[in-house]
C-alpha positions in Angstrom: -0.1 -0.1 -0.1 1.2 3.5 -1.0 0.6 6.9 0.8 -2.5 8.8 0.0 -2.1 12.2 -1.4 -3.0 13.7 2.0 -0.2 11.8 3.7 2.4 12.4 0.9 1.5 16.3 1.3 1.8 16.0 5.1 5.4 14.4 4.6 6.5 17.0 2.1 5.1 19.8 4.4 7.0 18.3 7.5 10.2 17.8 5.3 9.8 21.4 4.2 9.3 22.8 7.8 12.4 20.7 8.8 14.5 22.1 6.0 13.4 25.6 6.7 14.6 25.2 10.4 17.9 23.7 9.2 18.5 26.5 6.6 17.4 29.1 9.5 19.9 27.6 11.8 22.7 27.9 9.2 21.9 31.4 8.5 21.8 32.5 12.1 25.2 30.7 12.7 26.8 32.5 9.8 25.5 35.8 11.0 26.8 35.2 14.4 30.2 34.1 13.2 30.5 37.0 10.9 29.6 39.4 13.5 32.0 38.1 15.9 34.7 37.8 13.1 34.0 41.4 12.3 34.6 42.5 16.0 37.7 40.4 16.5 39.0 41.5 13.1 38.7 45.1 14.4 40.3 44.2 17.7 43.1 42.6 15.7 43.6 45.7 13.7 43.8 48.0 16.8 46.3 45.4 18.4 48.3 45.6 15.3 48.1 49.4 15.1 49.3 49.5 18.6 52.0 47.0 18.5 55.7 47.2 18.1 56.4 50.9 18.0 59.9 52.0 19.1 60.1 54.6 22.1 63.6 56.2 21.3 62.7 58.1 18.1 62.9 61.7 17.6 61.7 63.7 14.5 65.6 64.3 13.8 66.4 60.6 13.8 63.5 59.9 11.5 64.3 62.6 9.3 67.7 61.2 9.0 66.5 57.5 8.5 64.0 58.7 5.7 66.6 61.0 4.3 64.3 64.0 4.2 64.8 67.5 5.5 62.6 69.2 8.1 62.1 72.7 7.0 63.3 75.5 9.2 60.6 76.8 11.3 58.5 73.7 11.4 56.6 73.0 14.3 54.6 70.4 16.1 57.1 68.0 15.0 56.1 64.3 15.6 57.8 60.9 14.6 57.3 57.2 15.1 59.0 54.0 14.1 57.2 50.8 13.9 58.9 47.5 13.5 57.6 44.2 12.0 59.1 40.9 10.9 59.0 41.9 7.2 59.7 45.7 7.5 60.0 48.9 9.5 57.7 51.9 8.7 58.8 55.4 9.8 56.3 58.3 10.0 57.1 62.0 10.4 54.6 64.8 10.5 55.2 68.6 11.1 53.5 71.8 10.6 54.8 74.8 8.4 53.2 77.9 7.2 51.2 77.7 3.9 54.1 79.6 1.9 56.8 77.4 3.6 54.8 74.2 2.7 54.4 75.3 -1.1 58.2 76.1 -1.3 59.2 72.8 0.6 56.6 70.7 -1.7 57.7 72.4 -5.0 61.3 71.3 -4.1 60.2 67.8 -3.2 57.8 66.8 -6.0 59.7 66.3 -9.3 59.3 68.9 -12.0 56.5 68.2 -14.3 54.5 66.0 -11.5 51.8 67.4 -9.1 50.4 66.3 -5.9 46.8 65.1 -6.3 43.8 65.5 -4.3 42.6 62.5 -2.1 39.4 61.5 -3.8 39.1 58.2 -2.2 39.7 58.6 1.5 40.4 55.3 3.4 38.8 54.9 7.0 41.5 55.8 9.5 41.4 52.2 11.0 42.1 50.6 7.5 44.7 53.2 6.3 47.9 51.7 7.4 49.6 49.4 9.8 51.6 52.3 10.9 48.9 55.0 11.3 49.6 58.6 12.0 46.8 58.4 14.7 49.6 57.0 16.7 51.2 60.3 16.9 48.1 62.2 17.8 47.3 63.5 14.3 44.6 62.5 11.7 45.5 59.6 9.5 46.1 61.7 6.2 44.6 58.8 3.9 41.2 59.3 5.9 41.2 63.0 5.0 39.7 64.4 1.7 39.2 68.1 2.2 42.5 70.1 1.6 44.6 67.2 1.3 47.1 66.5 -1.4 49.2 63.4 -1.7 52.2 62.1 -3.8 54.7 59.4 -3.6 58.1 58.8 -5.1 61.2 56.7 -5.0 64.9 58.0 -4.8 65.9 56.1 -7.8 63.4 57.7 -10.2 63.4 61.2 -8.7 65.3 64.2 -9.6 64.3 67.1 -7.4 66.5 69.1 -4.9 64.7 67.7 -1.7 64.8 64.2 -2.9 68.5 63.8 -3.4 69.1 62.4 0.1 66.0 60.0 0.2 67.0 56.5 1.4 63.6 54.6 0.5 60.5 55.6 -1.4 58.1 57.9 0.4 54.3 58.7 0.6 53.9 62.4 1.1 50.7 64.2 2.1 50.1 67.9 2.7 47.1 69.1 4.6 45.8 72.6 4.9 44.2 72.0 8.1 43.7 75.5 9.3 44.1 79.1 7.7 47.7 79.6 7.1 49.0 76.2 8.2 49.7 73.2 6.5 50.6 69.8 8.2 53.1 67.7 6.1 53.2 63.9 6.6 55.8 61.5 5.3 55.7 57.7 5.5 58.5 55.4 4.4 59.1 51.6 4.6 62.4 49.8 5.2 63.4 46.4 4.9 
């Protein structure tokens, strides 16, 4: 004897209900794991950002390591050096009057090249493993308004300020208040 239509429909209905419950449990598990993963990822990111900073650095020592001159009259000088298994990252930030910044940048950026606006800002916590926020200043990659950026390497540059560079640099200029520009420099070393 076989199942009647009503019995077959009941079996299918129970099967679909069971299948729905299993799918709902899987979706709930995936959502829970993803939420926990995002939280632990951000915790890991913060842990990485806070790890491995050297204590004995000065703006002068970082300037020398990078091979970049700090302009006379610069203020609010800040520097950091972060070590990792693969490379070290040096960061340097200072403030100069707008005119001094323009002069300095025109001597750094190779003739025929221009600094470009940051049209695609990156959230500060995703910008770098060696964030400028460690120095108590905004991460330049997270800024869009009044920020210019440029990058270069010593082997390809021919400019007055680049002749002493030891490695490639990322250079940022942020006109953060009337009459003042903060210059940011980031460079990685093996």
